[in-house]
C-alpha positions, -999 to +999 in steps of 0.1 A: -010-143+514+030-149+518+050-141+484+060-172+467+095-179+458+098-195+422+126-213+408+139-203+373+136-237+361+101-244+369+086-207+368+049-210+358+052-181+333+079-197+312+054-202+284+044-167+279+063-148+251+095-124+259+085-090+261+087-068+231+120-050+234+115-011+245+086-022+264+080-037+299+049-057+311+048-061+350+020-071+373+033-057+405+017-067+440+030-050+470+039-073+498+067-066+524+077-036+507+087-060+476+074-059+441+064-095+428+065-095+387+048-118+364+079-120+337+113-124+339+137-096+354+156-081+323+192-070+333+216-048+310+255-049+316+269-020+298+311-028+292+322-060+283+357-061+304+364-085+335+337-062+354+311-068+328+317-100+315+318-114+351+286-096+363+268-108+331+279-143+336+265-147+371+232-129+358+226-153+329+239-179+351+210-172+377+182-171+352+180-135+345+176-121+308+208-105+304+221-079+277+260-073+276+269-044+255+305-039+243+312-014+218+349-028+205+353-064+214+385-064+195+401-035+215+429-041+239+427-017+271+458-002+281+469-024+314+500-041+328+482-073+328+493-090+361+466-110+380+467-128+415+471-162+417+439-167+434+422-153+405+429-181+384+411-206+404+384-184+416+375-175+382+387-205+362+412-190+342+429-216+319+467-214+322+472-215+284+459-179+285+489-167+305+519-151+286+543-155+316+545-168+348+563-139+370+587-155+398+607-127+399+605-088+404+627-060+410+619-028+422+645-001+415+649+032+435+655+069+423+692+062+433+691+028+411+692+007+444+679-023+430+660-051+451+649-086+442+613-084+453+602-124+452+624-145+474+596-156+494+577-168+468+569-203+470+575-232+443+540-231+433+532-194+433+537-169+405+522-136+391+504-144+359+509-117+329+481-117+305+471-094+274+438-079+283+424-087+248+431-123+254+415-122+291+384-101+282+375-119+250+380-152+271+356-136+299+330-125+274+327-157+252+321-178+286+295-152+294+281-156+263+281-195+266+262-192+298+234-172+283+241-138+281+230-119+248+265-101+236+255-068+218+286-053+201+273-015+199+276+017+212+255+027+241+249+066+234+224+072+262+202+059+290+163+072+298+162+070+338+126+062+348+106+084+374+088+056+392+097+022+407+077+003+380+094+018+351+120+003+327+153+019+320+156+027+283+190+020+267+198+040+236+224+022+213+240+023+176+243-012+160+254-013+125+247+027+123+213+023+132+196+039+165+183+010+185+166+010+221+162-017+246+141-014+279+157-032+311+148-036+349+183-033+359+218-019+347+252-029+356+276-004+345+308-018+341+317+009+314+352+021+327+366+054+341+345+076+319+312+056+327+283+066+309+262+046+331+275+068+359+268+101+346+231+090+337+227+083+374+246+111+385+269+090+407+295+123+410+331+124+398+365+112+410+400+120+405+418+100+376+451+090+372+466+079+333+482+050+323+503+054+293+524+024+283+542+011+249+544-024+241+580-032+227+590-060+211+627-071+219+654-094+202+650-128+214+683-122+234+669-092+251+635-108+258+652-138+275+662-116+303+625-109+311+616-146+308+600-145+343+608-111+357+587-081+363+603-048+368+592-017+388+610+017+389+602+046+411+613+083+411+604+118+399+618+110+365+591+084+357+565+095+378+560+122+409+534+099+425+532+064+408+557+039+397+567+028+361+569-009+350+585-034+327+564-061+324+565-092+300+541-106+277+542-136+252+569-120+228+573-082+240+574-062+270+551-036+282+566-004+293+549+021+310+538+048+337+512+064+352+504+095+374+477+116+390+489+150+396+512+155+365+492+142+334+498+168+312+536+155+315+527+118+308+552+118+275+581+133+294+574+107+319+573+079+297+606+092+282+620+091+317+613+052+320+625+043+285+658+060+297+659+042+327+654+010+309+674+021+276+700-006+278+676-036+284+651-026+256+679-014+229+671-025+196+635-032+206+603-020+181+572-003+193+542-024+184+516-004+201+512+027+221+482+032+248+468+053+272+440+051+295+423+068+325+425+049+360+403+059+389+419+070+420+391+063+446+355+049+446+329+071+433+306+088+460+276+068+448+283+033+433+242+025+436+212+043+428+178+029+424+181-002+401+217+007+389+249-007+401+284+004+394+314-023+394+352-023+380+366+012+372+334+027+370+328+021+407+365+033+411+376-003+423+416+003+416+442+000+444+465+026+453+503+017+457+496-010+431+472+004+408+456-029+403+424-035+390+417-065+371+410-090+399+387-063+417+369-058+386+359-095+381+351-096+416+329-065+422+310-078+385+305-111+401+293-100+435+270-075+420+253-102+395+251-126+423+234-099+445+209-091+416+201-130+412+195-134+453+175-102+457+154-112+428+147-149+436+163-158+402+147-133+382+113-135+399+111-102+417+115-067+411+145-052+431+153-019+446+181+003+456+182-011+492+185-048+478+216-037+459+231-018+487+223-047+511+234-076+489+260-059+468+276-026+482+279-034+519+291-068+511+319-055+489+331-028+517+328-052+544+355-074+527+376-047+511+373-014+521+402-017+549+424-032+518+418+000+499+422+025+528+455+007+538+470+009+503+458+042+501+477+054+530+510+034+516+509+057+488+507+088+506+538+078+527+561+064+501+550+081+468+549+113+476+589+122+473+621+104+464+627+101+504+597+078+507+607+060+474+641+052+484+626+041+522+603+020+503+630+003+483+649-003+512+621-020+530+611-044+504+648-060+510+630-073+539+618-108+535+593-104+561+578-075+544+578-094+511+561-122+525+533-101+537+531-082+505+530-114+483+505-132+509+482-102+506+487-096+467+485-133+457+456-142+481+434-110+481+438-108+517+454-088+544+481-113+558+481-117+592+512-108+608+534-115+637+533-090+664+570-086+671+580-086+633+553-060+628+566-041+655+602-045+639+587-035+606+575-003+617+608+009+635+626+000+603+600+022+583+607+050+605+646+042+603+644+041+566+625+073+565+649+093+584+680+075+565+666+086+532+656+121+538+693+130+527+694+107+499+658+120+486+670+156+489+701+148+467+680+129+443+655+157+436+684+176+424+696+149+404+659+148+389+662+186+380+691+179+357+678+144+342+647+162+331+663+192+316+680+167+294+651+149+283 
């Protein structure tokens, strides 16, 4: 007999009592290599940031019993807080959550060449700046309103089943008490140091470290950053990334990141403070934050009935270091994939289901963008010569238009072949011209760093 597809709204077993926490009642029947379950699929999402909340919302909306674990809902992740324009509509983010609508950006080279990077923005286009504590709380509450069960607890470890029919057992601490919960599926959204990734032996990856200070400025200083964000490049602020000044509601976030020089992060932070000293003078530090950022996807992102999303999966772009949109997007894609594969929670899913419905769709849509940005970082961020060339190129309006279209709408912008050829030639010319500048700036950096 063919397997029956059941609507989540008219499930004949809805009158049955929910399974007891820590146990699982399954009556499996094998048909076409799929297991039919006689009770609703149960899912746990570990981590309540944009990735976890978006996954939990999709799962709960799809009729799956969902548990969302977040250890510290009140905490704020260190983050620049910039999100692209497309995310506002795609994830229905209310505009009142936005601290600043950035319409002007400046990128400053090692030699202090400054380029206004926003001339091609249309009247309705801007970059949204938000505080992560505000955005994350909104997304969590929305997931909860859709039916997800929010558990404010620390997940300590996970028992991985030895058979396809057995549950995962999640151990967690709630109110100083040890508890367990059995689930069929787990979504790991618990960041770069993911416990879920460790539990399924998903492998390791290189991590950058982001360090930033939130600085409350006098009103006249804050007015300068009304709708302006700044990016600084140079060995004095980061040997392989960039530093930033991003405006928030009543303060600025001043920070930097690096992979290869994590032990010197505080020295690099002093470097960016020195570069912007005149603009932030008189400000008061109200918060200091640091956090690891993955540099590339994990070797394994799906194993058995566990999937990784967001930072846990390694979805942070090179060159820009952007992760919020890709976290939320991967969480939603994964949640939707589980709903589809389980037919609204009425079937057990498999590793192949997760790979087919989630992982392959993700890679098909975004892997080219990630590889392209990885290449850009290697070309332009490895030396001051490359950084000078990068800033010089950013003055080109065609480069700006292509960059912002790709960033704001999360698709590689379709270019003009002739303009692309000219851009390639300009890139080569900039790199050649900037070689001398780079060598001079390297010597300048040694003198500056010796004084910090």
